[in-house]
C-alpha beads as a LAMMPS data file, in Angstrom:
LAMMPS data file: protein, C-alpha beads

392 atoms
391 bonds

1 atom types
1 bond types

-500.0 500.0 xlo xhi
-500.0 500.0 ylo yhi
-500.0 500.0 zlo zhi

Masses

1 110.0

Atoms # bond

1 1 1 -18.707 14.353 0.027
2 1 1 -15.758 12.446 1.469
3 1 1 -16.026 9.062 3.158
4 1 1 -15.620 10.805 6.502
5 1 1 -18.503 13.160 5.730
6 1 1 -16.307 16.263 5.513
7 1 1 -13.863 17.746 3.040
8 1 1 -10.396 18.065 4.598
9 1 1 -8.175 20.936 3.492
10 1 1 -5.093 18.900 2.673
11 1 1 -4.964 15.907 0.398
12 1 1 -2.656 12.940 1.019
13 1 1 -0.002 11.513 -1.291
14 1 1 1.484 8.045 -1.591
15 1 1 3.924 6.704 -4.157
16 1 1 3.751 3.154 -5.520
17 1 1 7.238 1.751 -6.058
18 1 1 7.856 -1.063 -8.509
19 1 1 11.296 -1.751 -9.979
20 1 1 12.531 1.093 -12.170
21 1 1 9.011 2.437 -12.658
22 1 1 5.653 1.289 -13.986
23 1 1 6.388 1.610 -17.703
24 1 1 7.970 -1.574 -19.111
25 1 1 10.715 0.431 -20.851
26 1 1 11.600 2.435 -17.746
27 1 1 14.752 0.397 -17.089
28 1 1 16.207 1.573 -20.404
29 1 1 16.112 5.274 -19.505
30 1 1 19.527 6.970 -19.133
31 1 1 18.948 7.799 -15.462
32 1 1 17.548 4.371 -14.525
33 1 1 19.513 2.047 -12.238
34 1 1 18.549 -1.484 -13.314
35 1 1 21.850 -2.964 -12.113
36 1 1 21.037 -1.796 -8.568
37 1 1 17.483 -3.104 -8.216
38 1 1 18.620 -5.890 -5.899
39 1 1 20.647 -3.581 -3.651
40 1 1 19.569 -1.882 -0.425
41 1 1 21.082 1.395 -1.580
42 1 1 18.644 1.656 -4.482
43 1 1 15.586 1.277 -2.266
44 1 1 16.970 3.570 0.407
45 1 1 17.562 6.216 -2.255
46 1 1 14.091 6.102 -3.827
47 1 1 12.243 5.995 -0.495
48 1 1 14.515 8.757 0.797
49 1 1 13.569 10.888 -2.208
50 1 1 9.876 10.303 -1.486
51 1 1 10.441 11.323 2.132
52 1 1 12.249 14.510 1.098
53 1 1 9.126 15.305 -0.887
54 1 1 6.947 14.865 2.234
55 1 1 5.030 11.915 0.759
56 1 1 2.796 10.239 3.375
57 1 1 3.845 6.699 2.526
58 1 1 5.213 4.416 -0.146
59 1 1 3.840 1.053 -1.192
60 1 1 6.194 -1.657 -2.442
61 1 1 4.998 -4.193 -4.996
62 1 1 5.537 -7.935 -4.566
63 1 1 4.367 -11.234 -6.026
64 1 1 4.911 -14.972 -6.226
65 1 1 5.577 -15.079 -9.960
66 1 1 7.962 -13.264 -12.248
67 1 1 6.562 -10.046 -13.609
68 1 1 4.654 -10.378 -16.889
69 1 1 2.766 -8.086 -19.221
70 1 1 -0.500 -9.937 -18.580
71 1 1 -1.650 -9.984 -14.944
72 1 1 -2.639 -13.676 -15.074
73 1 1 -0.254 -15.279 -17.555
74 1 1 3.508 -15.775 -17.598
75 1 1 5.569 -14.728 -20.590
76 1 1 9.084 -15.331 -21.902
77 1 1 10.003 -11.704 -22.587
78 1 1 13.601 -10.710 -21.991
79 1 1 13.190 -6.972 -22.595
80 1 1 11.380 -6.244 -19.315
81 1 1 12.459 -6.067 -15.676
82 1 1 12.170 -9.542 -14.177
83 1 1 12.916 -10.511 -10.590
84 1 1 12.444 -8.601 -7.351
85 1 1 13.293 -8.560 -3.656
86 1 1 10.809 -9.349 -0.903
87 1 1 8.730 -6.239 -0.170
88 1 1 8.535 -6.675 3.606
89 1 1 12.285 -7.156 3.845
90 1 1 12.903 -4.078 1.674
91 1 1 10.724 -2.040 4.046
92 1 1 12.565 -3.393 7.097
93 1 1 15.916 -2.494 5.541
94 1 1 14.800 1.016 4.619
95 1 1 12.964 1.796 7.876
96 1 1 15.981 2.680 10.048
97 1 1 17.287 4.976 7.312
98 1 1 14.106 7.060 7.179
99 1 1 12.378 9.076 9.886
100 1 1 8.885 10.088 8.830
101 1 1 7.540 8.316 5.758
102 1 1 5.166 5.357 6.050
103 1 1 6.222 1.973 4.645
104 1 1 3.514 -0.279 3.201
105 1 1 4.836 -3.474 1.604
106 1 1 2.570 -5.868 -0.291
107 1 1 1.652 -9.262 1.191
108 1 1 -0.043 -11.923 -0.950
109 1 1 -2.819 -13.288 1.254
110 1 1 -3.749 -16.169 -1.034
111 1 1 -0.739 -18.357 -0.281
112 1 1 0.813 -16.989 2.916
113 1 1 0.007 -17.643 6.554
114 1 1 -1.440 -14.637 8.381
115 1 1 0.486 -15.547 11.543
116 1 1 3.799 -15.087 9.721
117 1 1 2.772 -11.821 8.100
118 1 1 1.318 -10.442 11.344
119 1 1 4.614 -10.736 13.185
120 1 1 6.595 -9.470 10.180
121 1 1 4.487 -6.296 9.968
122 1 1 4.483 -5.899 13.753
123 1 1 8.283 -6.115 13.618
124 1 1 8.349 -3.526 10.813
125 1 1 6.244 -1.255 13.029
126 1 1 8.837 -1.570 15.781
127 1 1 11.775 -1.078 13.399
128 1 1 10.146 2.054 11.940
129 1 1 8.828 3.402 15.281
130 1 1 5.212 3.270 14.165
131 1 1 5.282 3.803 10.381
132 1 1 4.284 0.349 9.125
133 1 1 1.406 -0.884 7.064
134 1 1 0.589 -3.750 4.755
135 1 1 -1.186 -3.875 1.424
136 1 1 -3.134 -7.127 1.241
137 1 1 -3.366 -8.624 -2.253
138 1 1 -4.882 -11.804 -3.716
139 1 1 -3.762 -13.839 -6.708
140 1 1 -5.676 -16.179 -8.992
141 1 1 -2.598 -17.245 -10.955
142 1 1 -2.116 -20.976 -11.352
143 1 1 1.661 -20.646 -11.608
144 1 1 1.686 -18.941 -8.194
145 1 1 -0.386 -21.743 -6.680
146 1 1 2.027 -24.307 -8.139
147 1 1 4.810 -22.974 -5.900
148 1 1 2.972 -24.138 -2.803
149 1 1 0.982 -27.237 -3.746
150 1 1 -1.671 -26.594 -1.125
151 1 1 -4.577 -25.622 -3.330
152 1 1 -5.749 -25.826 -6.913
153 1 1 -6.741 -22.633 -8.671
154 1 1 -9.575 -23.239 -11.108
155 1 1 -10.261 -21.082 -14.142
156 1 1 -10.587 -17.447 -13.174
157 1 1 -14.208 -16.462 -12.610
158 1 1 -16.211 -13.935 -10.580
159 1 1 -16.936 -16.694 -8.064
160 1 1 -13.213 -17.403 -7.625
161 1 1 -12.435 -13.718 -7.189
162 1 1 -15.127 -13.376 -4.543
163 1 1 -13.823 -16.478 -2.743
164 1 1 -10.268 -15.130 -2.683
165 1 1 -11.414 -11.718 -1.477
166 1 1 -13.530 -13.271 1.302
167 1 1 -10.451 -15.249 2.332
168 1 1 -8.464 -11.998 2.342
169 1 1 -11.074 -10.548 4.706
170 1 1 -10.503 -13.458 7.094
171 1 1 -6.766 -12.947 6.678
172 1 1 -6.986 -9.311 7.772
173 1 1 -9.179 -10.278 10.712
174 1 1 -6.471 -12.682 11.891
175 1 1 -3.790 -10.009 11.455
176 1 1 -5.782 -7.591 13.552
177 1 1 -6.588 -10.104 16.278
178 1 1 -2.949 -11.152 16.525
179 1 1 -1.800 -7.540 16.783
180 1 1 -4.223 -7.197 19.700
181 1 1 -3.333 -10.513 21.314
182 1 1 -0.845 -8.752 23.593
183 1 1 -2.289 -5.936 25.659
184 1 1 -0.266 -2.737 25.657
185 1 1 0.993 -3.282 29.198
186 1 1 1.535 -7.055 28.961
187 1 1 5.294 -6.598 29.335
188 1 1 6.324 -5.881 32.922
189 1 1 10.132 -6.298 32.737
190 1 1 10.475 -6.131 36.511
191 1 1 13.917 -7.457 37.442
192 1 1 13.236 -7.235 41.184
193 1 1 10.239 -9.587 41.052
194 1 1 11.485 -11.654 38.123
195 1 1 8.306 -11.003 36.123
196 1 1 8.868 -10.142 32.451
197 1 1 5.264 -10.450 31.236
198 1 1 1.772 -10.623 32.688
199 1 1 0.505 -13.854 31.129
200 1 1 -3.087 -12.822 31.807
201 1 1 -2.630 -10.048 29.263
202 1 1 -1.748 -12.393 26.395
203 1 1 -4.823 -13.727 24.644
204 1 1 -5.793 -16.642 22.430
205 1 1 -7.563 -15.358 19.339
206 1 1 -9.203 -18.711 18.464
207 1 1 -10.008 -17.826 14.846
208 1 1 -11.771 -20.453 12.739
209 1 1 -12.247 -19.753 9.039
210 1 1 -12.810 -21.554 5.761
211 1 1 -9.093 -21.683 4.866
212 1 1 -7.246 -21.543 8.182
213 1 1 -7.607 -21.633 11.934
214 1 1 -5.315 -19.690 14.241
215 1 1 -5.181 -19.966 17.999
216 1 1 -2.612 -17.314 18.930
217 1 1 -1.350 -15.355 20.718
218 1 1 1.325 -13.712 18.588
219 1 1 4.971 -14.005 19.575
220 1 1 5.427 -10.245 18.998
221 1 1 4.057 -7.706 21.503
222 1 1 1.431 -5.235 20.327
223 1 1 2.929 -2.908 17.686
224 1 1 3.591 0.776 18.451
225 1 1 0.580 1.860 16.357
226 1 1 -1.598 -0.773 17.991
227 1 1 -2.831 -1.672 14.531
228 1 1 -0.478 -1.049 11.601
229 1 1 -2.204 0.343 8.534
230 1 1 -4.072 -2.155 6.328
231 1 1 -4.592 -1.236 2.665
232 1 1 -6.192 -2.946 -0.329
233 1 1 -6.726 -2.170 -4.017
234 1 1 -10.196 -2.479 -5.505
235 1 1 -11.650 -2.345 -9.002
236 1 1 -15.044 -4.005 -8.535
237 1 1 -17.756 -4.527 -5.934
238 1 1 -16.308 -7.560 -4.071
239 1 1 -13.016 -5.700 -3.656
240 1 1 -14.853 -2.584 -2.487
241 1 1 -16.496 -4.805 0.117
242 1 1 -13.065 -5.968 1.311
243 1 1 -11.929 -2.348 1.569
244 1 1 -15.059 -1.348 3.485
245 1 1 -14.940 -4.324 5.846
246 1 1 -11.229 -4.696 6.474
247 1 1 -9.021 -1.804 5.333
248 1 1 -7.913 1.536 6.714
249 1 1 -6.964 2.737 3.211
250 1 1 -8.511 1.721 -0.086
251 1 1 -6.860 2.266 -3.468
252 1 1 -9.274 2.779 -6.374
253 1 1 -8.847 3.331 -10.110
254 1 1 -11.394 5.887 -11.391
255 1 1 -11.077 7.589 -14.750
256 1 1 -12.559 10.951 -13.742
257 1 1 -13.878 12.927 -10.776
258 1 1 -17.452 11.714 -11.199
259 1 1 -16.432 8.061 -11.079
260 1 1 -14.176 8.778 -8.118
261 1 1 -17.079 10.322 -6.222
262 1 1 -19.299 7.353 -7.038
263 1 1 -16.766 4.805 -5.769
264 1 1 -16.078 6.802 -2.607
265 1 1 -19.774 6.917 -1.821
266 1 1 -20.146 3.204 -2.531
267 1 1 -17.364 2.281 -0.124
268 1 1 -18.841 4.612 2.494
269 1 1 -22.214 2.885 2.123
270 1 1 -20.610 -0.540 2.557
271 1 1 -18.703 0.498 5.683
272 1 1 -20.748 -0.532 8.705
273 1 1 -18.504 0.360 11.638
274 1 1 -15.231 1.892 12.672
275 1 1 -13.181 4.831 11.472
276 1 1 -14.018 5.920 7.895
277 1 1 -11.816 4.477 5.160
278 1 1 -9.263 6.790 3.569
279 1 1 -9.804 6.341 -0.173
280 1 1 -6.829 6.986 -2.469
281 1 1 -7.125 7.173 -6.251
282 1 1 -4.328 5.528 -8.249
283 1 1 -2.757 7.297 -11.237
284 1 1 0.201 6.430 -13.465
285 1 1 2.130 9.649 -14.095
286 1 1 4.410 10.801 -16.923
287 1 1 5.616 14.251 -15.847
288 1 1 7.753 16.945 -17.453
289 1 1 8.213 20.705 -17.439
290 1 1 5.837 21.137 -20.381
291 1 1 2.768 19.269 -21.512
292 1 1 4.361 18.492 -24.849
293 1 1 7.511 17.109 -23.257
294 1 1 5.470 14.802 -21.004
295 1 1 3.501 13.426 -23.933
296 1 1 6.729 13.017 -25.919
297 1 1 8.254 11.024 -23.030
298 1 1 5.246 8.730 -22.893
299 1 1 5.232 8.184 -26.662
300 1 1 8.998 7.599 -26.776
301 1 1 8.803 5.004 -23.996
302 1 1 5.945 3.279 -25.801
303 1 1 8.027 3.153 -28.959
304 1 1 10.965 1.627 -27.083
305 1 1 8.661 -0.955 -25.493
306 1 1 7.053 -1.735 -28.838
307 1 1 3.544 -1.419 -27.393
308 1 1 1.245 1.272 -26.061
309 1 1 1.354 1.242 -22.278
310 1 1 -1.982 0.410 -20.677
311 1 1 -2.909 0.287 -17.020
312 1 1 -5.787 -0.485 -14.674
313 1 1 -5.302 3.075 -13.390
314 1 1 -5.806 6.403 -15.121
315 1 1 -2.701 7.450 -17.102
316 1 1 -1.716 11.107 -16.811
317 1 1 0.861 12.874 -18.983
318 1 1 1.507 16.540 -18.315
319 1 1 3.153 19.036 -15.987
320 1 1 3.142 18.923 -12.190
321 1 1 0.858 21.982 -12.186
322 1 1 -1.621 20.244 -14.490
323 1 1 -1.508 17.173 -12.277
324 1 1 -2.185 19.402 -9.258
325 1 1 -5.305 20.692 -11.042
326 1 1 -6.552 17.134 -11.542
327 1 1 -5.779 16.088 -7.960
328 1 1 -7.648 19.064 -6.548
329 1 1 -10.677 18.269 -8.709
330 1 1 -10.767 14.636 -7.618
331 1 1 -10.083 15.610 -4.013
332 1 1 -13.081 17.930 -4.120
333 1 1 -15.104 14.949 -5.355
334 1 1 -14.322 13.101 -2.109
335 1 1 -11.026 11.279 -2.587
336 1 1 -8.824 11.510 0.520
337 1 1 -5.580 11.170 -1.357
338 1 1 -3.695 9.726 -4.288
339 1 1 -1.281 6.875 -4.882
340 1 1 0.931 7.962 -7.759
341 1 1 2.693 5.339 -9.853
342 1 1 5.823 6.934 -11.410
343 1 1 6.209 5.793 -15.013
344 1 1 9.998 5.904 -14.577
345 1 1 12.356 6.136 -11.621
346 1 1 13.885 8.434 -10.654
347 1 1 12.567 11.004 -13.169
348 1 1 8.872 10.970 -12.373
349 1 1 9.457 10.586 -8.635
350 1 1 11.608 13.721 -8.692
351 1 1 8.887 15.521 -10.635
352 1 1 6.483 14.569 -7.829
353 1 1 8.775 15.635 -5.007
354 1 1 10.320 18.675 -6.670
355 1 1 7.385 19.880 -8.777
356 1 1 4.010 18.539 -7.671
357 1 1 4.432 18.796 -3.896
358 1 1 5.718 22.404 -3.937
359 1 1 2.868 23.326 -6.295
360 1 1 0.289 21.785 -3.969
361 1 1 1.855 23.556 -0.999
362 1 1 1.654 26.884 -2.824
363 1 1 -2.060 26.213 -3.247
364 1 1 -2.418 25.252 0.435
365 1 1 -3.578 21.810 -0.681
366 1 1 -0.736 19.943 1.020
367 1 1 0.860 20.148 4.448
368 1 1 4.118 21.980 5.134
369 1 1 5.805 19.091 6.925
370 1 1 5.292 15.789 8.681
371 1 1 2.787 16.614 11.418
372 1 1 2.702 13.227 13.179
373 1 1 5.191 10.569 14.222
374 1 1 3.176 7.534 13.084
375 1 1 1.609 6.554 9.783
376 1 1 -1.826 6.363 11.355
377 1 1 -1.284 9.845 12.740
378 1 1 -0.291 11.210 9.328
379 1 1 -3.590 9.978 7.914
380 1 1 -5.660 11.197 10.845
381 1 1 -6.382 7.697 12.104
382 1 1 -6.504 7.173 15.882
383 1 1 -4.596 4.454 17.699
384 1 1 -7.243 1.746 18.218
385 1 1 -8.151 0.357 21.610
386 1 1 -7.182 -3.269 22.190
387 1 1 -10.196 -5.536 21.723
388 1 1 -8.950 -7.938 24.387
389 1 1 -8.016 -5.359 26.986
390 1 1 -8.817 -6.369 30.561
391 1 1 -8.194 -2.859 31.868
392 1 1 -11.108 -1.245 33.643

Bonds

1 1 1 2
2 1 2 3
3 1 3 4
4 1 4 5
5 1 5 6
6 1 6 7
7 1 7 8
8 1 8 9
9 1 9 10
10 1 10 11
11 1 11 12
12 1 12 13
13 1 13 14
14 1 14 15
15 1 15 16
16 1 16 17
17 1 17 18
18 1 18 19
19 1 19 20
20 1 20 21
21 1 21 22
22 1 22 23
23 1 23 24
24 1 24 25
25 1 25 26
26 1 26 27
27 1 27 28
28 1 28 29
29 1 29 30
30 1 30 31
31 1 31 32
32 1 32 33
33 1 33 34
34 1 34 35
35 1 35 36
36 1 36 37
37 1 37 38
38 1 38 39
39 1 39 40
40 1 40 41
41 1 41 42
42 1 42 43
43 1 43 44
44 1 44 45
45 1 45 46
46 1 46 47
47 1 47 48
48 1 48 49
49 1 49 50
50 1 50 51
51 1 51 52
52 1 52 53
53 1 53 54
54 1 54 55
55 1 55 56
56 1 56 57
57 1 57 58
58 1 58 59
59 1 59 60
60 1 60 61
61 1 61 62
62 1 62 63
63 1 63 64
64 1 64 65
65 1 65 66
66 1 66 67
67 1 67 68
68 1 68 69
69 1 69 70
70 1 70 71
71 1 71 72
72 1 72 73
73 1 73 74
74 1 74 75
75 1 75 76
76 1 76 77
77 1 77 78
78 1 78 79
79 1 79 80
80 1 80 81
81 1 81 82
82 1 82 83
83 1 83 84
84 1 84 85
85 1 85 86
86 1 86 87
87 1 87 88
88 1 88 89
89 1 89 90
90 1 90 91
91 1 91 92
92 1 92 93
93 1 93 94
94 1 94 95
95 1 95 96
96 1 96 97
97 1 97 98
98 1 98 99
99 1 99 100
100 1 100 101
101 1 101 102
102 1 102 103
103 1 103 104
104 1 104 105
105 1 105 106
106 1 106 107
107 1 107 108
108 1 108 109
109 1 109 110
110 1 110 111
111 1 111 112
112 1 112 113
113 1 113 114
114 1 114 115
115 1 115 116
116 1 116 117
117 1 117 118
118 1 118 119
119 1 119 120
120 1 120 121
121 1 121 122
122 1 122 123
123 1 123 124
124 1 124 125
125 1 125 126
126 1 126 127
127 1 127 128
128 1 128 129
129 1 129 130
130 1 130 131
131 1 131 132
132 1 132 133
133 1 133 134
134 1 134 135
135 1 135 136
136 1 136 137
137 1 137 138
138 1 138 139
139 1 139 140
140 1 140 141
141 1 141 142
142 1 142 143
143 1 143 144
144 1 144 145
145 1 145 146
146 1 146 147
147 1 147 148
148 1 148 149
149 1 149 150
150 1 150 151
151 1 151 152
152 1 152 153
153 1 153 154
154 1 154 155
155 1 155 156
156 1 156 157
157 1 157 158
158 1 158 159
159 1 159 160
160 1 160 161
161 1 161 162
162 1 162 163
163 1 163 164
164 1 164 165
165 1 165 166
166 1 166 167
167 1 167 168
168 1 168 169
169 1 169 170
170 1 170 171
171 1 171 172
172 1 172 173
173 1 173 174
174 1 174 175
175 1 175 176
176 1 176 177
177 1 177 178
178 1 178 179
179 1 179 180
180 1 180 181
181 1 181 182
182 1 182 183
183 1 183 184
184 1 184 185
185 1 185 186
186 1 186 187
187 1 187 188
188 1 188 189
189 1 189 190
190 1 190 191
191 1 191 192
192 1 192 193
193 1 193 194
194 1 194 195
195 1 195 196
196 1 196 197
197 1 197 198
198 1 198 199
199 1 199 200
200 1 200 201
201 1 201 202
202 1 202 203
203 1 203 204
204 1 204 205
205 1 205 206
206 1 206 207
207 1 207 208
208 1 208 209
209 1 209 210
210 1 210 211
211 1 211 212
212 1 212 213
213 1 213 214
214 1 214 215
215 1 215 216
216 1 216 217
217 1 217 218
218 1 218 219
219 1 219 220
220 1 220 221
221 1 221 222
222 1 222 223
223 1 223 224
224 1 224 225
225 1 225 226
226 1 226 227
227 1 227 228
228 1 228 229
229 1 229 230
230 1 230 231
231 1 231 232
232 1 232 233
233 1 233 234
234 1 234 235
235 1 235 236
236 1 236 237
237 1 237 238
238 1 238 239
239 1 239 240
240 1 240 241
241 1 241 242
242 1 242 243
243 1 243 244
244 1 244 245
245 1 245 246
246 1 246 247
247 1 247 248
248 1 248 249
249 1 249 250
250 1 250 251
251 1 251 252
252 1 252 253
253 1 253 254
254 1 254 255
255 1 255 256
256 1 256 257
257 1 257 258
258 1 258 259
259 1 259 260
260 1 260 261
261 1 261 262
262 1 262 263
263 1 263 264
264 1 264 265
265 1 265 266
266 1 266 267
267 1 267 268
268 1 268 269
269 1 269 270
270 1 270 271
271 1 271 272
272 1 272 273
273 1 273 274
274 1 274 275
275 1 275 276
276 1 276 277
277 1 277 278
278 1 278 279
279 1 279 280
280 1 280 281
281 1 281 282
282 1 282 283
283 1 283 284
284 1 284 285
285 1 285 286
286 1 286 287
287 1 287 288
288 1 288 289
289 1 289 290
290 1 290 291
291 1 291 292
292 1 292 293
293 1 293 294
294 1 294 295
295 1 295 296
296 1 296 297
297 1 297 298
298 1 298 299
299 1 299 300
300 1 300 301
301 1 301 302
302 1 302 303
303 1 303 304
304 1 304 305
305 1 305 306
306 1 306 307
307 1 307 308
308 1 308 309
309 1 309 310
310 1 310 311
311 1 311 312
312 1 312 313
313 1 313 314
314 1 314 315
315 1 315 316
316 1 316 317
317 1 317 318
318 1 318 319
319 1 319 320
320 1 320 321
321 1 321 322
322 1 322 323
323 1 323 324
324 1 324 325
325 1 325 326
326 1 326 327
327 1 327 328
328 1 328 329
329 1 329 330
330 1 330 331
331 1 331 332
332 1 332 333
333 1 333 334
334 1 334 335
335 1 335 336
336 1 336 337
337 1 337 338
338 1 338 339
339 1 339 340
340 1 340 341
341 1 341 342
342 1 342 343
343 1 343 344
344 1 344 345
345 1 345 346
346 1 346 347
347 1 347 348
348 1 348 349
349 1 349 350
350 1 350 351
351 1 351 352
352 1 352 353
353 1 353 354
354 1 354 355
355 1 355 356
356 1 356 357
357 1 357 358
358 1 358 359
359 1 359 360
360 1 360 361
361 1 361 362
362 1 362 363
363 1 363 364
364 1 364 365
365 1 365 366
366 1 366 367
367 1 367 368
368 1 368 369
369 1 369 370
370 1 370 371
371 1 371 372
372 1 372 373
373 1 373 374
374 1 374 375
375 1 375 376
376 1 376 377
377 1 377 378
378 1 378 379
379 1 379 380
380 1 380 381
381 1 381 382
382 1 382 383
383 1 383 384
384 1 384 385
385 1 385 386
386 1 386 387
387 1 387 388
388 1 388 389
389 1 389 390
390 1 390 391
391 1 391 392
């Protein structure tokens, strides 16, 4: 059973973009473009390729520390991609050069102010005409905390993780309240009367939490979607709680269909109100025209990197048709969609757009085109009513 209580015909696809791909040796591939990672053309090209493949949305990774092999510790390696552009600014640059695909940059809730992020994502929603979202992430890294000097991160523990995730829940609540702090018709723009806004339709949000208090209202009028998409990644129960309480889309990392079904049902049980969460399973993909060629690519990249690639997500190596088989099985188990992490760019992205998507369409498991003009619409999510609306 799906989170929504029904099994939709078509699955959804997202692509997770990070540098030249998710494998640490991806930048050394002949078709990689490591010299262009800090250029707008690179990001326009890869997102444009995803859009040509009818992908629902892309996520863009970000962070407050240089990339490292270990998620919590820095390293001094010089044979890996290091350095990145700001994810929200990448999305804003790419938005006017795309027409349909959703753009979901990462925001680190642990050390940023929700007021700043709320207006940045609202602006992205305007720039993209309703295709914006944000993936909310937390960090327990001490070196990230040292950039800001506002808090001390103790040794990582379950209690710390739960604290950071609870804070992220407050963070999302502030985002949502700020997006609603202007009613949809607050702007009058009446030259004859000299009235630009109806001040009675701007609202203080008066949020008080453990880490921050925010009065509001926002400086940015309500976004075109009303509420841009909020997404979060979860591996364990406290993160599933964040997804259930605060997100529109949850990314999970099961290893098989049975585990996927179990996590979907758990998130559904934790959800107490609102539209059902769209649950996407994450997979790292090594794709090729034959199974043997895909495995050879993975093994060759591992040899170049000098280490076997490991991931929090399931690692798939095979053909687009074999991947379609797996996606259909997991979709039948209740997953709404999938966030695919290409091992290398552009190779594995092109295998998704030119191989996987046409295969899914042949099976009637994927839509024929973009059927909505907003990201919420693509995912079957309604435009929410404004919580502060004074309209009768």
